[in-house]
N, C-alpha and C positions, 0 to 999 in steps of 0.2 A: 597429555596434549601440550604442545609447546605454547608458551604465551606469545600472542601476536603483539607487535609493536604498533600496528596500524589497523584500525577496524574498517577502513574504507574499502579495501578489496573484498572482505566478506560481505559487507553491506551491499556493494555493487552486485555481487553474485546473487544475493537474496532478491535484489530489485529485479534482476533478469528472471529469476525463478518465479516470482509472484506475477510479473507481467505475463509470463507464458501460461499461467493458469487459465486465463480467459480464452485461450486457443484450444484448450483440452475439453473434451466432452465430459461432463460430470457423470459419475457412476450412480449416485444415489440422491442427488438434489432433486426434489420434486419440481415440476415445471412452475408451479405457483410460487416457488421460492427463488427462482433463478435471478430475478431482478435484485432481490436483496443480496444474494450471493455475489453477483457481479459488482454491486455497489460497495460491498465490503472489501472486495479485491481492490477496487479503485482507491478506497480509503487506505488500505495497507500500502499500496504503491506510493500514494502521496506522503504518507508518514515516513516511508523509507527514503523518499526523495529529500525530505526535510532533514532526516538524520544524516544522510550522505553529505548534504550541503554543509551542515554544521561540522561534521567530521573533517570535511575538506578545508575548514577554516573560514568559511563564509559567515557573515554576520546573520543574526536573526532577521528574517525577512517577513514582514507582516503580510505581504501579498501571498507568499507561499502558505503561511499559516492560515490566511483567510480562505485560500482554496481548500485546504484540509477541513476547515470548519464548515465551509459550504457543502462539501461532500457529505459530512456527517449530518448536517441539517436537512439535506435532501434525500436521506434514506427513505425508501418506500414506506409510506404511512400504513398501508394495510398489509400486515403480515399474517400468515396462516396461524 
């Protein structure tokens, strides 16, 4: 596989792919786990947003990181 000079394009592709997951019906996720599953997708999207911003040359932004931390902190408390 050829070495890429820029990770931004593949990161953006992954951002779109992960965002689309919430629009697809899960095949095996039990209903009682859907909230956790969707919350984890939101965390993955927020993490990819931060990676893309950094890869694009943006400075570390505590507001973006705070959003990511808030998503992790708000994971559903009662898991099966």
